[in-house]
NULUM-460439 format. One record per residue (C-alpha): x, y, z; residue in one letter. Coordinates in pm, whole numbers, plus 50000, padded with zeros to 5 digits. Example, Ala and Ser with C-alpha at 12.3 -4.5 7.8 and 13.67 -1.06 7.14 Angstrom:
2
512304955050780A;513674989450714S;
//
This chain:
473
754443056526832M;751153037126933I;751243023527285K;748822999227436F;747772994127804S;747462958827936D;743692963127934K;743732971027559Q;745892940027511L;743592916827725K;742752886027542I;738982885427451P;737122858827645K;733682845027530L;731382841527835M;730242805327707R;731342784027415P;729892792927072V;729242768026780Y;728802771426415L;725952748626311V;725422753125941T;726452775325650V;725152782225303G;726092800724990M;724242812024670S;725792809424320K;728252837324268F;728622856323941D;729582890423791R;725872898423732A;722432883623792F;720162903623542P;716892885423654T;717612874624004T;716842898324302R;719172902524597T;716672886524830E;716512856024612E;720152851124646L;719922854025032C;717182829725026I;719192804924824Q;722032808325071A;719652803525362F;717902773525203T;721252757325148E;722172761725515A;718862744825609A;719442717625365N;722742710525502F;721292702025844V;718272681825700N;715802708825776M;713362730925588T;713982767325609P;710842770925827T;712222745426071E;715782762626089L;714192797826147K;712412786026451Q;715732785326629Y;716992821326527I;716672848926773H;718772876126645T;720102886026300C;723122903926166Y;723322914125808Y;726322926325617G;726652945225284H;729292968825204F;727582997125008A;724033009024982D;725013026324648H;725472991724481F;721932981024523G;720453014224545D;718663006324858Q;719213023025211L;718522999025511L;718842968125283G;719132946525587E;715432953625668A;714422941725330V;716392909425338I;715172902925690H;711512907725586D;711892885225283R;713532857725500L;710402858925710G;712252868126019L;710322900026128D;709902909026403P;713092895926540L;715812921426625G;718292927526337N;721142952026257I;723352959725955G;727132957525954V;729502975825732K;733322973625749T;734262973125395G;735842942025268G;735762927625624A;731992930725638T;731302893725612G;733812885225905G;732572914426104S;729022902726063T;730012867826202M;731872885926477W;728652903426593E;726662870726579A;729182851526784V;729322878527047K;725502880427096T;725552842027149V;728642842927375A;726972870327595S;723932850027644G;721442875627471Y;720672849327204S;720982811727196D;720992812226818C;722022839426568A;721982843626201L;724962860426011A;724032867825646M;726012888025396G;725652897225032W;726652923124760E;724912937224464R;727852948824235M;726192945623880D;723752976923901E;726363003023838V;729133004023555P;732422988123655T;734213022023674D;731603035923906E;731823005524120G;735513007624146N;735083044524253H;732533034124520L;734873007624657I;737803033624656A;735723056224871C;736233031125160A;739793048225171A;740103082425344D;738563105525092K;740483136525204D;743883120525183W;743913086824998E;741003086424741T;742343115724532P;745593097724492L;744283062424410G;740863062324278H;740803025524266I;742073000824514Y;744422984624278T;746373015924273G;746633014724673Y;748002978424648Y;750312986024351A;752233009824571V;752362982824845M;753572957024590A;756362979524466Q;757522987924813R;757322950924930Y;759092940124605W;761942965424665K;762482960225032I;761612923125124F;762072908524775A;765152930424706K;764122937424358E;764562901124254D;762592896523912P;761482861224048S;759012878824290F;756772886123986R;756452849723933D;755712842324291T;752712865824291M;751622849723964A;751702816024120K;749122826724378I;746752836124090A;747392804223912V;746852783624222K;743712800524345N;742032804724004R;742802768823934G;741172756624255Y;738162777524164A;737522756423867R;736372728024100M;733902750324282N;730272753424117P;729722783824328H;732752802424173A;732612825123869H;736382831123815G;737912797623784G;740552795523521L;743192772323394D;746092796223349I;749842797723357T;752312821423516I;752902837323183E;749122841823146D;749232863923444V;752332882723361K;750832890923025N;747362900323133S;746632938423096P;748412961423357V;745912977223615V;748462993923829A;752092983123794H;752952957023888P;749512943423940L;747912931223623R;744152918723562V;744842883223687L;746422895524007D;743292911924104C;739982899324271C;736702895524115L;733762918624137M;730712896824230S;727162893024331V;725892867324570G;725032858124930A;726432835525206A;725342829025575C;726292810325888G;724302802626202I;725972802226548V;724512788526873C;725242780127238D;725952743127299E;722642731927382K;720912745627086T;723802736826858A;723282698426929Y;719702702026870E;720262712426520I;723312690726434T;725412664126590D;728582678726445K;728812716426533P;732202733726529L;733562755626794R;734212790926674I;736542818526803Y;736592851626638I;738442884226692A;739102917526521A;741572945026477G;741582979226291S;743883004926165H;743393040926049T;742133046625690L;744793072925627R;747723048925565V;750013079925552G;749373086425915D;750183050626035R;752773056726304R;755933035926365N;755733010626646M;757322977626764P;755972947826594I;753492928326826P;754602893526854L;752352863526802L;752622832027009P;755162815026772N;757472844426765E;760262853027013S;761402887227179P;764072902626980G;763202882426665Q;762772914126457Y;765482934826612D;767662930926302N;764832933226046L;766302965525910G;769662949025853K;768252919225685E;766062940325482F;767162976825457P;764122999325475G;762072973225639G;762542983626001D;759543008025992R;756482989826113Y;753702986726005P;754883008825721G;753093000225395F;754002965025367T;751982949325651G;748602952125822F;748522959126192L;744802950826202A;745372916526069A;748192910026338R;745952923026607M;743152900826508A;745312870626473A;747042877326816N;743722878326989Y;742142849126814A;745262825926858Y;745302832627223R;741612827727261M;741822793827078A;745172780627183G;746882784426853V;750722786826886V;751972781526544D;749432783526271P;751472760826044T;751372733226304E;748142738626470D;745792744726162L;745042722625873D;743452745625623V;742952784025573I;741112809225371E;742872842325328L;741752874925181H;743592873924850D;741972906424703A;745272910224529F;748272886924492T;750382909824700I;747862912224983S;747902874925009D;751772875525053I;751392902925322Q;748882883425517T;751122853325535Y;753362873325758E;750782894325956D;749322861326089I;752572843526152G;752712817425868I;756092831325788R;758142858325959P;758112892425827Y;760012895925504G;759662859125426H;756122856525310G;756932844724954A;758562811725101E;755012800625198Y;754232797824819I;757492787224702E;757872758924953S;754622742824835G;753002744225178D;750102765925049A;749132739224801Y;746612709324871L;749342688024696I;752802702524727N;754092707224363P;757602698524452H;756972665624657T;753652655724544R;752682650224900K;749952668925082P;750792706425141G;751422714625495K;748802743425529L;746632745725206P;745252780025155S;742172791924948N;740832759424808L;737652778024755S;739542798924486G;739462828824714G;738602864224604L;740762857824295L;738812828124169G;735622822524361C;734122857024422M;734302889224615H;730652899524661A;732082920524930V;729452916725221G;729372879025168A;733112872325123T;734082867325479G;731172844025530L;731942823425213M;735472819125356Q;734072806425694I;731702783225505A;734332768625290E;736602761225601I;733572746525775A;732902722225486Y;736412710625513Q;736332704325891L;732862685825845W;734532664325575N;731742674125341R;733592695425087W;732972670224817D;729192668524891E;728942707324830I;731172709524528H;731042676824319E;727182669424238P;726452673623870W;722942686423992E;724412718224134K;726802724623839W;723722721523609E;721522742423831A;724112770323827F;724462767923451G;728112757823479R;730052731323301Q;731772707723553K;735402702023450P;736162668523304K;739182669623534D;737222677423854W;739302668824142T;738362666824515S;740042694524720L;738802679425057Q;741852681125309V;742102648025460K;741352645925833D;741122684525876A;740282693926223K;741092730126263R;740962759826017G;741132797525994L;739612825825777A;740932861625750I;738292887925645S;739992920025549H;738852956825454A;740382982325242G;744192986525306V;743802970025638G;741402992325812S;739322963725956H;740392926525993V;738602897626155T;740242864026229C;737802834026263T;739232800226381I;737132768426349L;737682736126550M;736332701726563N;735202701026942P;737062668526989N;740312686426884N;740522718327074L;743952732127168L;743012744127513K;740602738427781E;737632763527829D;
//
């Protein structure tokens, strides 16, 4: 059993407030035959500069340290790719470092940037992430991604990540969904929702107008997960810039407070030891004492149905930022929906619903911009970008894309980024005739989860309008 000391459970503290001042993204696609990786990074950085009415040269004058995230050198056939991007952005000889934590790389990159500003080492830091997933065949790419599992114990059994999550889906369906056939529809609803939202996003390359039956009839990848239950393989870049308070207000008059925390868990999922469920601020002692009676077989935690790393990251971040109940304190979220089942698992890990009840978040309509049952605004809309299912999963950029999408919502500038015909045309995409604004009205606080592998690394980022903080510094 894992046991923690009080020192290990100490809530992280930033030595000074940190602010997100701007973000940017490139176009995302399955392949860019004629566009180099550095061009995509420049595209993302240029968008970040334009967002605060600066030229890239003007914005670069503030940057002191740079963090670069990309998951696999193998994809781009370039070791030390961060040095190449740093050079092409014109930021030499500033200090820079590369970050690699699998699917959580984007979030981890921002984690490092926030810490360097919080410590006082830098007043302004760049977090930039990208992935090049089109220079190897798809089967080889899937193998390389699967190598982020324990190669001695897990990779020989799975070979592709869908195989790992298929086992999770089977077990979750058996224990918490009690083998109810309707759970298959619940998973499909996530794919329909997120891919549908992606249709309104010019950056996204996986938007689809589909039905539950379309998902259920798409080809099986690893039972019960089908093609439309699985995330995209993408190419693209995203970035964010964080600063201390003084520098933040020199760049923009509307910076956002940023809090971020991280958790981890062993790659070898078969070696995850049983332990009591760590409680989040909205949970009570004894709440899960009868979990095994309510859901026979569900009393082993974390088992293969939950992500301890996500719970640890959320626990730290909530207490740093003053979040008690995410469904009451937050207005919009972006979750790591690599697979429809992982989305449901995360609802429980971060306290949107208690363990065993994750499916209720979708079924209630709370996860939608407009609740399909009441036609009123959803209580906590999720993945309005389209998520990994509909927008992209350019691994090193994913967590930064999620943070950017939350920031656009809190700045009340989502339409400005996603609506203009000029951007749709520049990206070579047809704007839907039924294009609809996905701006959450009066959004003040949001969250993004960046997740790796089968839960080996997770970051939880919370953004807030400075006038709507939940606790005093």
